N, C-alpha and C positions, 0 to 999 in steps of 0.2 A: 682547141677545145678538147678536154680530156674525158674521155669514155673511162669509167670506172666499173668494176663488178665487187658486188658484196661479196665478201670472204668465201661464203660457202655455195656460190653461186658454180653450178656444173656446165660446162659447154663441151657436150660430147659432137653434135654437128650443127650447125648454123648455114642456113640457106644463104647462097649468095645473094640472093634478091631480098631476102630480108635485112641484110646487110647495108644495101643500096637505101631501106627505109629506115636504118638507125642513123646513118650518114644525114639523111634527111631530116630528122627529128633532130638531130645535134645543131644542123643550121637554124631550124625553126627555134630550137628553145634558146640557143643563143642571141639570135634575132628579137625574141619576145622578152627575155628576162635580164639580157645582157651578163648572165652567169657562164662560166667558163668550165663548167663540170655537170657531167650527166652520169647517174647510176642505174644499171641494169643490175636488177635483184634476182631474176629469174629468169633462166632458159631452158633448160630440160631437166631440171630438179622440181622438187615440190608438188604439192598436190594439185593436179588439175584432172579436167573432167579425162577419161580413158582414152578419149579420141582427139584430146586436143592437138593443137597445131604445135605446142610447146615441145612434146616428144619427137615432132618431124623435124626441128631446126627452124620452123616456120614463125614463131611467135617468142616475144621476150615482155618482161614486165620491167618497169623504170621507175624508180622513185620519183614522189611526187609529193609526199605528206609534211615535206618541208617548206613548200610553197604557199603562197596565198591562194585561194580559190580562182580568184581572178587573173591570176596569171595560169593556172592551170588551165582554166577554160579558153583562155587566150591561144594558149599553145594549141590545144585541140582542135579550135576552129581553126588556127593558120593552118596546121597540118593537113586538116581535111579539106581547106580550101586548095592546096597544092596537090596534095599525095592522095586523095579519096578514092580515085578510081582505080588503082593497085593496092592500097592499104588502108588497114581497119584502126584505126586508134581510139580506143575505150577508156573513159576514167571508170575505174572500178571501185566498190567499197568507199564511197566518199563518205568523210568523216567516221570511218572506222580505224582499227588498227591496222587493216590491212590494205588502207588506201594506195592505190598506183595506177598508172600508166600501163594499159595493154597495147603492144603494137602487136600486127599480125598481116602476115601477107598471103593473101587469100583472095588473087583478082576476080570480080565478079560475086562474091558471096559476102555479104553484110549480115550474114547470120554468124555473128561472134562466138568464137570457140574457147574461152577461157580455158 
């Protein structure tokens, strides 16, 4: 599995527990789609809420706008089935230019902080 970063993606810090979630998502992504590549589009840069977990290295955004809706829905459902207690995976901006998956590590808090 190849993990890519969008060229302007800035990674100043990445919580190791989030890294574990990213690796889990890679597994689910490959299992669900058969694809060997996943692209992180945002970590610490970009416009997020002031208190966003992105700025703490506990959230990433991932490309999904190049996949059929059924595959994205299957990825989200499968990931939540396995990892929901520790991670939040949200399909944001569906059918918009900003469509992406948002993954964050915030155990026990399901109030997503994009």
